[in-house]
C-alpha positions in Angstrom: 96.6 84.5 133.3 93.3 82.8 134.0 91.1 80.9 131.5 87.3 80.9 131.7 85.0 78.9 129.5 81.4 80.1 129.3 78.4 78.3 127.9 75.9 81.2 127.5 75.7 84.8 126.6 74.5 85.6 130.1 77.7 83.9 131.6 79.9 85.8 129.1 78.5 89.2 130.0 78.7 88.3 133.7 82.4 87.6 133.3 83.0 90.7 131.2 81.2 92.8 133.9 83.4 91.2 136.5 86.8 91.7 134.8 86.2 94.8 132.7 89.4 96.0 130.9 91.3 93.0 132.4 89.3 90.5 130.4 89.6 89.5 126.8 87.1 87.5 124.7 88.5 84.4 123.0 86.6 82.9 120.0 88.6 81.5 117.2 91.9 82.8 118.7 93.5 83.7 115.3 94.1 87.3 116.5 94.1 87.0 120.3 96.7 84.3 120.7 99.3 85.7 118.3 98.9 89.1 120.1 99.3 87.4 123.5 102.4 85.4 122.4 104.0 88.6 121.0 103.4 90.4 124.2 100.9 92.9 122.7 98.1 91.8 124.9 98.3 90.6 128.5 94.8 90.1 129.9 94.2 88.8 133.4 91.6 86.4 132.0 90.7 84.9 128.6 86.9 84.4 128.4 86.3 81.5 125.9 82.9 82.0 124.2 83.4 79.3 121.5 81.0 76.9 123.2 78.0 79.3 123.1 75.4 77.6 120.9 73.3 80.7 120.0 76.0 82.7 118.3 76.8 80.4 115.3 73.7 80.9 113.1 72.9 82.5 109.7 69.3 83.4 109.2 66.7 85.6 107.5 65.0 87.9 109.9 62.2 89.9 108.2 64.2 90.2 105.0 67.4 91.1 106.8 70.4 88.7 107.0 71.4 88.0 110.6 74.8 86.4 111.3 76.0 85.3 114.7 79.3 86.5 116.0 80.8 82.9 116.1 80.1 82.2 112.4 83.5 81.2 110.8 85.1 82.5 107.7 84.7 79.1 106.1 81.0 79.1 106.8 80.6 82.6 105.3 82.5 81.5 102.2 80.4 78.4 101.6 76.9 79.4 102.8 74.4 79.6 100.0 72.4 82.4 101.6 75.6 84.6 101.9 76.6 83.8 98.3 73.2 84.9 97.1 72.6 87.9 99.2 76.1 89.1 100.1 78.6 87.9 97.5 81.2 90.5 98.5 81.2 89.0 102.0 81.4 85.5 100.7 84.4 86.5 98.5 86.1 88.4 101.4 85.7 85.4 103.8 87.2 83.1 101.2 90.2 85.5 100.9 91.0 85.4 104.6 94.4 83.5 105.0 94.6 79.8 104.5 91.7 77.3 104.9 93.1 76.4 108.4 92.5 80.0 109.5 89.1 80.2 107.8 87.8 77.2 109.7 88.4 78.8 113.1 88.5 82.6 112.5 85.1 84.2 113.4 83.2 87.2 112.0 82.9 88.7 115.5 86.7 88.4 116.0 87.4 90.0 112.6 85.1 92.9 113.5 86.2 93.5 117.0 89.9 93.3 116.2 89.4 95.9 113.6 92.7 95.3 111.9 93.5 97.6 109.0 93.9 94.4 106.8 90.6 92.8 107.8 89.0 91.5 104.6 85.4 91.2 105.8 85.1 94.8 107.0 84.8 96.5 103.5 82.2 93.9 102.5 80.2 94.5 105.7 80.3 98.3 105.2 78.8 98.2 101.8 76.0 96.0 103.3 75.3 98.7 105.9 76.2 96.3 108.7 74.4 96.9 112.0 75.9 95.3 115.2 74.0 94.1 118.3 76.1 94.4 121.4 75.0 93.0 124.8 76.0 93.7 128.4 74.5 93.3 131.8 72.9 96.7 131.1 71.0 95.4 128.1 71.4 95.6 124.3 72.9 98.3 122.1 72.8 98.6 118.3 75.4 100.5 116.4 76.3 100.8 112.7 79.7 99.3 111.7 80.8 102.7 110.4 80.3 104.2 113.9 81.8 101.2 115.6 85.2 101.4 113.8 87.4 104.0 115.3 90.7 103.5 113.6 93.2 100.6 113.1 92.7 98.2 116.0 90.2 100.6 117.8 86.5 100.3 118.2 83.5 101.6 120.1 83.2 98.3 122.0 82.9 98.9 125.7 84.9 96.5 128.0 81.7 95.0 129.4 80.1 94.4 126.0 79.9 91.3 123.8 79.2 91.4 120.1 76.3 89.0 119.6 75.1 89.4 115.9 75.5 91.3 112.7 72.6 92.3 110.5 73.1 93.1 106.8 71.0 94.6 104.0 70.7 92.2 101.1 71.2 93.0 97.5 68.4 94.5 95.4 67.0 93.1 92.2 69.2 95.2 89.9 72.3 95.3 92.1 75.7 93.6 92.2 78.6 93.6 94.5 82.0 92.1 95.0 85.4 92.2 96.8 88.9 92.1 95.4 92.3 92.6 97.1 96.0 92.7 96.4 98.1 90.8 98.9 101.6 89.4 99.5 101.6 85.6 99.5 104.5 85.6 102.0 102.3 87.5 104.5 99.5 84.9 104.7 97.5 86.8 102.2 97.0 89.9 104.4 95.5 92.7 102.3 97.9 95.3 101.1 94.7 96.9 99.9 91.2 95.5 99.6 88.1 96.9 97.9 84.4 96.2 98.1 81.8 97.7 95.8 78.0 97.6 95.6 76.2 99.0 92.6 72.4 99.6 92.3 71.2 100.4 88.8 67.8 101.8 87.7 66.0 100.2 84.7 67.2 103.2 82.6 70.8 102.2 83.2 71.6 105.0 85.6 73.6 104.1 88.7 71.3 105.2 91.5 73.1 103.6 94.4 76.9 103.2 95.1 78.8 102.0 98.1 82.6 101.7 98.0 84.7 100.6 101.0 88.4 99.8 101.3 90.9 98.3 103.8 94.7 98.3 104.0 97.1 101.0 105.1 97.3 102.5 108.6 93.6 102.9 109.2 90.6 100.6 109.6 88.2 99.9 106.7 86.1 102.8 105.7 83.6 104.0 103.1 85.0 106.4 100.4 82.3 108.9 99.9 84.1 111.0 97.3 84.5 107.9 95.1 80.8 107.0 95.6 79.7 110.5 94.6 81.9 110.4 91.4 80.0 107.3 90.2 76.5 108.1 91.4 74.2 109.2 88.6 76.4 108.0 85.8 75.3 105.3 83.3 76.7 101.8 82.9 77.2 102.7 79.2 79.5 105.5 80.2 81.7 103.2 82.4 85.1 103.9 80.8 85.2 107.6 81.8 83.3 107.2 85.1 85.3 104.2 86.2 88.6 106.0 85.5 87.5 109.0 87.5 86.6 106.9 90.5 89.9 105.0 90.3 91.7 108.3 90.5 89.6 109.4 93.5 90.3 106.1 95.3 94.0 106.6 94.7 93.9 110.0 96.3 92.0 108.6 99.3 95.1 106.6 100.3 96.7 109.8 101.4 99.9 111.7 100.6 102.3 109.5 102.7 105.6 108.9 101.0 105.9 105.4 102.3 106.4 102.8 99.5 103.3 100.9 100.7 101.1 104.0 100.2 102.6 104.6 96.8 102.0 101.0 95.8 98.3 101.2 96.9 97.8 104.4 94.9 99.2 102.6 91.8 97.1 99.5 92.1 93.8 100.9 93.2 92.5 102.3 89.9 93.1 98.9 88.2 91.6 97.0 91.1 88.4 99.2 91.0 88.2 98.9 87.2 88.2 95.1 87.4 85.6 95.0 90.2 83.3 97.6 88.6 83.3 96.0 85.2 82.5 92.6 86.8 79.6 94.1 88.8 78.3 96.1 85.7 78.5 92.9 83.6 76.5 90.9 86.2 73.8 93.6 86.3 73.6 93.8 82.5 73.4 90.1 82.2 70.6 89.8 84.8 68.6 92.4 82.9 69.1 90.9 79.5 
């Protein structure tokens, strides 16, 4: 296997164009190297992009948050702009493994690996993440929902590089968060993870809901049935509405008889109730 270190996006896409399916991008390496050592990946060349300066920034671009593909989990967990605009992403990044992993694991790697247990993906989905992909043919924008194609599968073409992610910030009467259940012995991999964004009108009616989950045998995804169950209800009615949504989420796990699926169905209602009450409390407190 060959190793190639590039210093610019142009060099990276040149190498990707040259090697195609035989090349593999290396950023933090927290997914690529274990897969290689286990024999799950055997690329002809590793293209190291960790030295590209232009991919490590977090910025405001016309009211939209732009995050470079090389931004690490630790940076996401500690950046004030992310904590203010995207608290669910901040919380999810802080939940990724141990701090040693967080200091090297990148957002781009988390997205492109598309692991079923990837903590950041639900948080990105509720922020309507839009991805910018580059190749020698030019740029392509795609929503994260369309990009994810199942556990470990994406719409990324062999000649493309993920350059940046753009996110929709929270509104004035909005709140969001991320919670997960994990096994400590498995380096905190999510058995199930849940992200929620609530938008509430001055009348107290919930007029915007986004719910996404990870864990199981599929990649992170929005749960539209659960969103519909909560949309249009009032914060004051939360006991009944939150219970109904919890039941819908449990059903979304599927009917598999595996113990893991049964466990997810059991814990999801309580996980959602904790998260929803926290978000509702933050909105109510902000409006007081």
